[in-house]
C-alpha positions, 0 to 999 in steps of 0.5 A: 278046854273047849268052850263051856258055860254054866247058868247061875240064875235061875238056879236049884232052890229059887223060888221063880215066878211065872212071867219075865225073867232073865237067865244069867250065866258065865261061859268060857274057853280055853281056845280063845275068846267066847263068840256066842252062847246059844241056850235052850228052854225046851231040852234042845228043840229050840236054841236062843242066842244070849247076849254077852257082856263086855269085855270079851277077853281071850281065856276069861270068863264072859257074862251072858244074858237072855231075857226069857218068858216062862 
């Protein structure tokens, strides 16, 4: 399986106030360890690299976080 990811927070139904929030999620790959996760908040015009939380292991879920100002 190629690399995949899912954002877990913020998620649908959450009441998010404008200001500083943290985007969180999980990434995985069946081809080895996740090396990087890029996140877009503007429909793909710009991308930012999220911080991976260790341990980052082969073929395992890897948590990522990205501080963001909405």
